[in-house]
Backbone as CSV, one residue per row, in Angstrom:
resi,resn,N_x,N_y,N_z,CA_x,CA_y,CA_z,C_x,C_y,C_z
1,MET,-22.501,-50.791,-24.434,-23.561,-50.133,-23.932,-23.003,-49.486,-22.326
2,THR,-23.515,-48.488,-22.190,-23.096,-47.833,-20.984,-24.078,-47.950,-20.117
3,ARG,-24.075,-48.783,-18.521,-24.648,-48.249,-17.809,-24.879,-47.179,-16.853
4,PRO,-25.904,-46.981,-16.056,-25.923,-45.320,-15.525,-24.983,-45.293,-14.433
5,GLY,-24.291,-46.216,-13.762,-23.204,-45.817,-12.760,-22.211,-45.558,-13.428
6,SER,-21.996,-46.003,-14.895,-20.187,-45.924,-14.921,-20.017,-44.681,-15.519
7,ALA,-18.375,-44.063,-16.218,-17.837,-43.569,-15.809,-18.286,-42.523,-17.169
8,ARG,-19.197,-43.059,-17.814,-19.247,-42.927,-19.393,-20.673,-41.841,-19.403
9,HIS,-20.976,-42.236,-18.507,-22.682,-41.943,-18.245,-22.706,-40.797,-17.654
10,ARG,-21.173,-40.770,-16.499,-21.456,-39.777,-15.606,-20.999,-37.853,-16.541
11,ARG,-21.033,-37.869,-17.854,-20.484,-36.381,-18.285,-21.178,-35.273,-17.681
12,SER,-20.553,-34.340,-17.502,-21.214,-33.002,-16.859,-22.266,-32.078,-18.126
13,ILE,-23.411,-32.176,-17.754,-24.545,-31.413,-18.176,-23.905,-29.892,-18.247
14,PRO,-24.160,-29.304,-19.282,-23.982,-27.612,-19.140,-24.813,-27.305,-18.236
15,LYS,-24.920,-25.956,-17.373,-25.751,-25.934,-16.764,-26.415,-24.265,-17.624
16,PRO,-27.744,-23.744,-17.276,-27.715,-22.373,-18.258,-27.674,-21.543,-18.029
17,PRO,-27.453,-20.617,-18.555,-26.637,-19.339,-17.947,-27.058,-18.666,-16.793
18,ALA,-28.255,-18.590,-16.579,-29.111,-17.993,-14.918,-28.306,-18.589,-13.752
19,GLU,-28.265,-19.791,-14.006,-27.753,-20.497,-13.064,-26.162,-20.509,-12.502
20,LEU,-25.423,-20.098,-13.633,-24.292,-19.614,-13.140,-23.611,-18.625,-12.804
21,ALA,-24.537,-17.207,-13.648,-24.678,-16.027,-12.829,-25.307,-15.974,-11.572
22,SER,-26.025,-16.835,-10.937,-26.685,-17.003,-9.510,-25.538,-17.798,-8.381
23,ARG,-24.442,-18.252,-9.202,-23.129,-18.845,-8.382,-22.312,-17.779,-8.068
24,ALA,-22.142,-17.125,-9.036,-21.102,-15.944,-9.215,-21.548,-15.169,-8.261
25,ARG,-22.791,-14.293,-7.898,-23.167,-13.506,-7.267,-22.884,-13.441,-5.807
26,GLN,-22.421,-12.844,-5.146,-21.806,-12.571,-3.808,-22.688,-11.540,-3.519
27,PRO,-22.326,-12.309,-1.613,-23.232,-11.465,-0.632,-23.561,-9.969,-0.636
28,ALA,-24.320,-9.734,-0.585,-24.225,-8.060,-0.181,-23.019,-7.848,0.681
29,PRO,-22.268,-6.680,0.421,-21.295,-6.308,1.956,-21.666,-5.914,2.544
30,VAL,-21.546,-6.081,4.072,-22.201,-6.250,5.648,-21.331,-4.709,5.461
31,PRO,-22.284,-3.431,6.196,-21.531,-2.640,6.497,-20.654,-2.582,7.900
32,GLN,-19.928,-2.067,7.646,-18.536,-2.150,8.972,-18.662,-0.357,9.994
33,ARG,-18.776,-0.864,11.507,-18.481,-0.201,12.504,-17.385,0.990,12.152
34,ALA,-17.989,1.925,12.009,-16.842,3.133,12.264,-15.659,2.521,13.988
35,PRO,-14.558,2.955,13.332,-13.782,2.392,14.742,-14.352,3.461,15.586
36,HIS,-13.815,3.100,17.164,-13.745,3.961,18.023,-12.920,5.535,18.598
37,PRO,-13.351,6.501,18.380,-12.633,7.164,18.255,-11.514,7.352,18.319
38,ALA,-11.370,6.928,19.984,-10.018,6.760,21.163,-8.941,6.025,20.156
39,LEU,-9.491,4.811,19.383,-8.534,3.705,18.809,-8.398,4.504,17.833
40,LEU,-9.049,4.961,16.728,-8.582,6.299,15.789,-7.560,7.082,15.676
41,ALA,-7.622,7.742,17.202,-6.403,8.719,17.441,-4.944,7.626,17.894
42,ALA,-5.411,6.899,18.383,-4.341,6.305,18.723,-3.368,5.496,17.675
43,GLY,-4.186,5.358,16.689,-4.008,5.017,15.395,-2.900,6.025,14.290
44,TYR,-3.587,6.923,14.405,-3.285,8.371,13.863,-1.915,8.833,14.330
45,ALA,-1.690,8.320,16.019,-0.747,8.945,16.481,0.467,8.421,15.990
46,ILE,0.334,7.086,16.148,0.986,5.944,16.115,1.472,5.922,14.648
47,PHE,1.039,6.277,13.526,1.319,6.411,11.900,2.266,8.106,11.918
48,THR,1.731,8.953,12.792,2.144,10.087,12.950,3.489,9.560,13.086
49,LEU,3.863,8.928,14.159,5.172,8.586,14.720,6.296,8.166,13.596
50,ALA,5.340,6.864,13.457,6.100,6.069,12.394,7.020,6.913,11.047
51,GLY,5.669,8.102,10.587,6.339,8.811,9.653,7.370,9.684,9.642
52,VAL,7.098,10.316,10.858,8.783,11.523,11.623,9.484,10.121,12.300
53,LEU,9.582,8.987,12.631,10.840,8.427,12.579,11.608,7.832,11.109
54,SER,10.801,7.855,10.112,10.988,7.404,9.037,11.576,8.250,8.303
55,ALA,11.198,9.789,8.380,11.984,10.885,7.783,13.348,11.087,8.349
56,ILE,13.098,11.063,10.388,14.348,11.091,10.832,15.702,10.320,10.097
57,TYR,15.029,8.666,10.144,16.342,7.878,9.538,17.022,8.148,7.980
58,GLU,15.953,8.805,7.421,16.428,9.101,5.962,17.009,10.317,5.837
59,VAL,16.726,11.479,6.315,17.730,12.517,6.311,19.005,12.245,6.856
60,LEU,19.154,11.120,8.016,20.285,10.730,8.408,20.689,9.816,7.586
61,LEU,20.429,9.499,6.664,21.428,8.535,5.555,21.378,9.602,4.367
62,VAL,21.219,10.497,4.037,22.080,11.292,3.219,23.116,11.305,2.699
63,PRO,24.042,11.229,4.230,25.794,11.185,3.486,25.905,10.252,3.641
64,THR,25.713,9.163,3.558,25.962,7.576,3.400,26.482,7.636,1.993
65,ARG,28.106,7.128,2.466,29.134,6.702,1.532,29.728,5.502,1.285
66,TRP,30.073,4.882,0.496,30.422,3.573,0.324,32.143,4.160,-0.116
67,GLY,32.918,4.465,0.818,34.648,4.916,0.419,33.985,6.397,-0.079
68,SER,34.732,7.077,-1.317,34.191,8.207,-1.787,33.263,8.184,-2.454
69,THR,32.632,7.183,-2.758,31.043,7.266,-3.821,29.993,7.454,-2.791
70,LEU,29.310,8.114,-3.049,27.977,9.027,-2.608,26.557,7.377,-2.804
71,ILE,25.636,6.883,-2.054,25.086,6.068,-2.163,23.656,6.678,-1.891
72,PRO,22.944,7.127,-2.639,21.712,7.279,-2.477,20.394,6.453,-2.199
73,LEU,20.599,6.292,-0.436,19.880,5.522,0.079,18.352,5.780,0.649
74,ALA,18.918,7.578,0.938,17.879,8.116,1.635,16.410,8.174,0.487
75,PRO,16.545,8.820,-1.113,15.520,8.780,-1.929,14.728,7.494,-1.784
76,ALA,15.106,6.618,-2.264,14.881,5.163,-2.554,13.648,4.711,-1.105
77,LEU,14.412,4.764,0.070,13.532,4.958,1.550,13.146,5.491,1.773
78,ALA,12.983,6.857,0.992,11.569,8.081,1.226,10.398,7.191,0.091
79,ILE,10.638,7.248,-1.052,9.681,6.673,-2.106,9.170,5.247,-1.174
80,ILE,9.647,4.241,-0.846,8.986,3.312,0.157,8.309,3.478,1.323
81,SER,8.961,4.187,2.178,8.498,4.803,3.297,7.110,5.627,3.120
82,ASN,6.848,6.448,2.416,5.953,7.579,1.719,4.751,6.517,0.882
83,VAL,4.922,5.134,0.556,4.023,4.941,-0.182,3.507,3.601,0.848
84,ALA,4.554,2.814,1.546,3.917,1.535,2.498,2.950,2.456,3.662
85,LEU,3.302,3.202,4.295,3.035,4.206,5.478,1.754,4.463,4.787
86,PRO,1.056,5.097,4.652,-0.141,5.461,4.162,-0.891,4.473,3.532
87,ILE,-0.435,2.854,2.946,-1.132,1.846,2.685,-1.680,1.472,3.711
88,ILE,-0.352,1.296,4.769,-0.722,0.315,5.892,-1.948,1.239,6.521
89,SER,-1.988,2.622,7.000,-2.569,3.222,7.750,-3.886,3.477,6.838
90,ARG,-4.390,3.032,6.192,-5.134,3.176,5.141,-6.228,1.790,5.540
91,ASN,-5.754,1.011,4.803,-6.157,-0.491,5.170,-6.313,-0.957,6.593
92,LEU,-5.963,-0.395,7.838,-5.596,-1.000,9.170,-6.848,-0.362,9.402
93,THR,-7.346,1.269,9.539,-8.096,2.020,9.611,-9.512,2.256,9.105
94,ASP,-9.499,2.177,7.941,-10.380,1.830,7.119,-11.372,3.235,7.125
95,THR,-10.234,4.635,7.370,-11.035,5.780,7.183,-10.449,6.752,5.971
96,VAL,-10.464,7.240,5.108,-10.687,7.966,3.922,-8.812,9.051,4.491
97,LEU,-9.139,9.892,5.847,-8.112,10.437,6.064,-6.683,9.538,6.731
98,SER,-6.863,8.529,7.124,-5.985,7.734,7.952,-4.346,7.791,6.909
99,ALA,-4.555,8.058,5.574,-3.268,8.117,4.987,-2.484,9.478,5.078
100,LEU,-2.776,10.465,5.254,-2.601,12.011,5.847,-1.897,11.757,7.126
101,PRO,-1.916,11.093,7.924,-0.711,11.145,9.264,0.022,10.931,8.794
102,PRO,0.808,9.822,8.464,2.234,9.500,8.006,3.212,10.137,7.330
103,VAL,2.002,10.869,6.241,3.079,11.811,5.101,3.227,13.035,5.897
104,LEU,2.161,13.499,6.636,2.263,14.793,6.970,3.495,14.845,8.455
105,GLY,3.265,14.047,9.018,4.455,13.600,9.733,5.816,13.598,8.987
106,TRP,5.892,12.711,8.069,6.967,13.065,7.240,7.225,14.315,6.377
107,PHE,6.747,14.952,6.230,6.745,15.985,5.754,7.825,17.402,6.525
108,VAL,6.650,17.758,8.257,6.589,18.234,8.625,8.545,18.088,9.252
109,THR,8.694,16.924,9.823,10.024,16.467,9.914,10.981,16.691,8.907
110,VAL,11.274,16.275,7.873,12.304,16.562,7.205,12.471,18.283,6.281
111,PHE,11.098,18.836,6.328,11.460,20.476,6.001,11.827,21.179,7.898
112,VAL,11.393,20.363,8.767,12.500,21.430,9.945,13.556,21.096,9.823
113,LEU,14.229,19.492,9.911,15.408,18.946,9.547,16.141,19.935,8.458
114,ALA,15.734,20.130,7.259,16.206,20.881,6.278,16.506,22.129,6.530
115,SER,16.131,22.829,7.522,16.293,24.045,7.963,17.606,24.257,8.388
116,ALA,18.367,25.254,8.148,19.769,25.784,8.655,19.703,26.086,10.602
117,ARG,20.573,25.678,11.190,20.860,26.164,12.204,20.990,27.350,12.649
118,PRO,20.961,27.905,13.855,22.103,29.312,13.799,23.406,29.578,13.362
119,GLU,23.930,28.172,14.285,25.792,27.901,13.650,26.023,27.912,12.411
120,GLY,24.881,27.217,11.751,25.065,27.394,9.963,25.007,26.005,9.880
121,ASP,24.945,24.823,10.963,24.931,23.137,10.780,23.741,23.189,9.536
122,VAL,23.688,21.728,9.074,22.706,21.662,8.118,22.956,19.917,7.925
123,LEU,21.274,19.307,8.132,21.418,18.134,8.090,21.208,17.240,6.489
124,LEU,20.789,18.641,5.292,20.946,18.059,4.016,21.557,19.125,3.728
125,PRO,22.675,18.696,3.219,23.656,19.727,3.060,23.781,20.086,1.452
126,ALA,24.460,20.894,0.859,23.989,21.453,-0.261,25.379,20.939,-1.094
127,GLY,25.812,21.592,-2.631,26.722,21.028,-2.896,26.700,20.071,-3.958
128,LYS,28.005,19.372,-3.963,28.356,18.223,-4.417,27.376,17.152,-3.894
129,THR,26.684,16.981,-2.722,25.557,15.857,-2.373,24.068,16.641,-2.483
130,SER,24.279,17.413,-2.830,22.899,18.137,-2.981,21.524,17.631,-3.842
131,TRP,22.375,16.520,-5.037,21.324,15.981,-5.840,20.386,14.794,-5.204
132,VAL,21.089,14.340,-3.474,20.955,13.115,-2.651,19.712,13.969,-1.873
133,SER,20.092,15.075,-1.208,19.078,16.130,-0.834,17.648,16.580,-1.539
134,TYR,17.629,16.893,-2.332,16.890,17.193,-2.899,15.999,15.953,-3.510
135,GLY,16.895,15.018,-3.860,16.253,13.388,-4.085,15.263,13.135,-3.208
136,LEU,15.769,13.281,-2.027,14.883,12.922,-0.832,13.706,13.818,-0.584
137,LEU,13.662,14.845,-1.160,12.319,15.989,-0.886,11.851,15.729,-1.711
138,ILE,12.031,15.336,-2.898,11.051,15.693,-4.078,10.903,14.500,-4.668
139,CYS,11.493,13.347,-3.944,11.572,11.891,-4.792,9.890,11.592,-3.114
140,GLY,9.910,12.339,-1.726,9.258,11.795,-0.853,8.282,12.544,-0.515
141,ALA,8.617,13.445,-1.370,7.169,14.622,-1.319,5.947,14.095,-2.320
142,LEU,6.849,13.263,-3.667,5.651,13.247,-4.985,5.108,12.099,-4.519
143,ALA,6.017,10.845,-4.224,5.859,9.748,-3.190,4.262,9.360,-2.465
144,GLY,4.818,10.441,-1.078,3.414,10.769,-0.656,2.094,11.345,-1.322
145,ALA,2.375,11.994,-1.905,0.824,13.224,-2.500,0.615,12.328,-3.119
146,ALA,1.405,11.043,-4.111,0.827,10.118,-5.004,-0.576,9.382,-4.438
147,THR,0.168,8.809,-3.145,-0.416,7.604,-2.147,-1.336,7.986,-2.201
148,ILE,-1.550,9.394,-1.277,-2.582,9.870,-0.875,-3.883,10.048,-2.043
149,ALA,-3.316,10.578,-3.237,-4.170,11.072,-4.656,-4.781,9.688,-4.740
150,LEU,-3.955,8.608,-4.729,-4.220,7.822,-5.568,-5.075,6.168,-4.404
151,GLY,-4.402,6.440,-3.537,-5.192,5.761,-2.452,-6.596,5.955,-1.704
152,ASN,-7.114,6.273,-2.494,-8.756,6.894,-1.172,-9.440,6.151,-1.534
153,GLN,-9.269,4.755,-1.844,-10.443,3.529,-1.590,-9.280,2.540,-0.625
154,PRO,-10.036,2.269,0.000,-8.957,0.996,0.677,-9.037,-0.495,0.109
155,ARG,-7.815,-0.625,0.138,-7.812,-1.711,-1.037,-7.502,-3.341,-0.623
156,ASP,-8.505,-4.192,-0.464,-8.732,-5.342,0.001,-8.282,-6.585,-1.059
157,TRP,-6.773,-6.808,-1.516,-6.148,-7.261,-2.319,-6.252,-8.692,-2.193
158,PHE,-6.088,-9.598,-1.132,-6.562,-10.941,-0.719,-7.914,-11.297,-0.980
159,SER,-9.256,-10.839,-0.441,-10.407,-11.050,-0.488,-10.386,-10.895,-2.275
160,ARG,-9.987,-9.893,-2.716,-11.159,-9.777,-4.071,-10.476,-10.892,-4.773
161,GLN,-8.840,-11.134,-4.905,-8.440,-12.336,-5.701,-9.396,-13.592,-5.500
162,TRP,-9.413,-13.653,-3.988,-9.944,-15.040,-3.797,-11.509,-15.185,-4.133
163,GLN,-12.157,-13.687,-4.230,-13.179,-13.645,-5.111,-13.116,-13.999,-5.973
164,ARG,-12.396,-13.515,-6.885,-12.417,-14.053,-8.091,-12.390,-15.418,-8.633
165,ARG,-11.323,-16.107,-7.731,-11.419,-17.530,-7.698,-12.391,-17.935,-7.826
166,ARG,-13.082,-17.901,-6.506,-14.496,-18.433,-6.628,-15.700,-18.274,-7.592
167,ALA,-15.539,-17.636,-8.056,-16.691,-16.971,-8.710,-16.298,-17.781,-9.868
168,VAL,-15.171,-18.175,-10.358,-15.201,-19.015,-11.989,-15.394,-20.411,-11.139
169,PRO,-16.623,-20.438,-12.523,-17.159,-22.014,-12.206,-16.453,-22.803,-12.269
170,ALA,-16.741,-24.443,-11.643,-15.963,-25.498,-11.683,-15.821,-26.042,-13.355
171,GLY,-14.704,-26.713,-13.825,-14.734,-27.188,-14.914,-15.312,-26.459,-16.324
172,SER,-15.040,-24.978,-15.930,-15.018,-24.013,-17.539,-13.428,-24.037,-18.179
173,GLY,-12.691,-24.174,-17.648,-11.422,-24.184,-18.614,-11.523,-24.970,-19.511
174,SER,-10.717,-24.737,-20.030,-10.488,-25.175,-21.358,-9.419,-26.597,-21.375
175,GLY,-9.646,-27.255,-20.377,-8.973,-28.842,-20.195,-9.703,-29.710,-21.134
176,ASP,-9.284,-30.795,-21.368,-9.715,-31.354,-22.165,-10.332,-33.392,-21.055
177,ALA,-11.156,-32.305,-20.432,-11.873,-33.744,-19.331,-12.602,-34.283,-19.744
178,ARG,-13.426,-35.820,-19.687,-13.909,-36.504,-20.982,-15.063,-37.327,-19.484
């Protein structure tokens, strides 16, 4: 015979679906205030400068060699910077236009540095190394454009994962708890 306080008597009673649904509901999101225009302008300037500096660094890495072997670091860094900078800018400022400044700074800087000077000096050479130069231009441009096109909504990945874990009712796993 089991007593009311014993472990066998304290089995979990299944809850009705309405109660589970109310537990999974999250409170309505509180609308956030828009950032102050001066703070937003400073953020745009900082991320434009970050795009300019990454473009300068990548253009200077085009002729990188290990011995006589050309190492294509510049296209890889162009992809990484033109994906990371707009996403970081978009998530920090929470405005749709904030993904543009780093990519525009990168575009303008790369295309200015790609032009030849009157003396004939170039930073993005043609010839045997042209595949790295064109890789930098094409990969960086495509990565930036894709990030702007696909990153139109702010992604708060950590809080979404946390909400999914909290929404799962306790004891709903397939474990063999008794």
